[in-house]
N, C-alpha and C positions, 0 to 999 in steps of 0.2 A: 186583250184579253187576258194577258199577263200582269195587269194591274191586281188584279184580283188574287194573285198568287202570292202568298208571302215571301219576300226577298231570301229569308234564310232558307226558302226550298229553293228557288231559283239559284241560288249561288253557293248551293251546296257541294262541297265535294266529295267525291264519294257516291254510292249507290242510295236510291231514294227509297224510303221504307213503301210498302204499297198504299198506306193513307195519303204519302206525301204525291204517290204518283197518279192517285186519283186527282189530287188538287190540279195538278199541272194538265192532267187531260182535261179539265175543264175550261181551260183557257179560249179554244174556239167557240163555246157556247157564250163565253163572257162577251168575247171580241163581237159575235154578231150581235149581242144584245147593245152595247155600247153604241155600234153603227145605228141600231134601229133606232134607237132611243135620240138619235143625233139626225135622223130623218136620211139617212144614205139608202141610195137606192138597193134592190134587192139583188142584183149581180155581185156588187161588192161585198155584201153581208153575205151571198152563199160561198164566195170565195173566201173570206175570213173564217166561215164555218167548217168549210171543207179542205183546209190545206194540210192537215193530218190524216185527210183518208187516203187510203192507198187505192190503186187502179182496182185491186181485187173487192175493194170495200170493206177491207179490215183496216184495222189502225184506228183511229178515233176522229169525233163521236161516231157510235157505232150508228148506220143509218138503218132506216127499214127496208125491207124486201122490197126489190124493184127499183132501188133510190138510183137517180141519175145524176150524177157529178155533173158542173158546168166544165167545159173544156179548158176555161182558163184554171181552174183550180188543179187540173192535172201540171199545167205549166208552172204554176207556181209552186208545187209541191216539189218538183224537180231542182227548179232553181233554190227553194229554201232547203231542202235537204243538201243538196252540192256544197252551198254557204254554211250550213251547220257542221259538215263532215271537215270543211277545210279549215274552220274558225277554232282557236284554242277554247275551250269551255273547261270549266272549274272540275268536272266530274270525268275528264278524259282529254287523251291528248289530240290534236289538230292532225288529219290525215294529209299528206302533200296531195297535189292535184291528180296525179295520176293514180295513188290508191285509191282515192275518193270515186273517180272515174272505173275502176276496176270493181270496185264495191258495187257502184250502181247498176252496172252493166250485168250483175249476178241476179239484181230484182227485176229485171226487164219483164213486164208481162204480170207482175205479180203487185210489187210495190209500185211500179211504176209504167204508165201508157206508155207501150213500146213503141207509136209512132211519134209521140213527142220526143222521148227519149233518144230516140233515132236522130231527130233532129237537133237537140241540144248538143249530142257528141259530134256530131257535123260542122255545127259552128264553133265548139271549143276546140275541137280539133283532136287529131289521135292522141296527142302528148300535150296537155293543156298548159297554157303560157303560166310562168311562175314554176314549172316543176326543175327541178337539180337534177342533172344527170351527169353519170360519168361516162365520158368516151373510152371507147379502146385505145386510143390515142394517150391515155393519161389525164386530159383535160376535163376540168370540171366545168359545168357550163349551167345554163340558164335559159329556159324557152321564153323566147321573146315574141314569136309570132309561130301560129300552129301549123302544121300541114294540112292544107285544104282538103286533099285528096287521101282517099284510102291507102294508105303505106307511103303515103308523101314526107318526107321528114321535116320537122321545124326548123326554124330558123334559130340559133342561139346566139347566147353573149358568151364568151369565154371570161370565166372567174377565176381560177389557176390553171397554170401550165401545167406541161406534163412533169415537170419536177417537182410540182404543188406547190408554187409559187404565186401569190396573188397578183393579178393582171390589172393594170392600171389604166390601161389604155381602153377603149372600146373596141374590141375585137368581135364582130359578128360572123358567123360560120352560117352558109348557106346549104 
């Protein structure tokens, strides 16, 4: 659907005007129409149409009262939101995975389906892969494998030693 949103709007640095925001919010409608015109099944079209609807049915496009989203749309919404938050955009800086998770958890039950978000968080781990951390020992590390159980610490690769020097060999801490 973003094919129908002007490139200058999609790649604009800074805030969108109200008119530009209206244009962006039309992309799920355009996407569903493209898929319908191509003969794609109604399930896939529903996900394209609903991927910016929130669990509480706010977001866009605005559904009619009593509307029931398909379950897959909730899942795609979570994955798409995490990707959007952790990807650099022209209009804002990207968040690190840990910041993105914290923000998403705050929106559990309003923006995101609570059951599906819980599963996403269990799969992602308590501190997501790619998170950069500074340990109490002074070492800088990157998460390479999340902790699977609640409270279990992740496996990390040391990037800088306690003196701040780059580490060239692979040191994994479990």
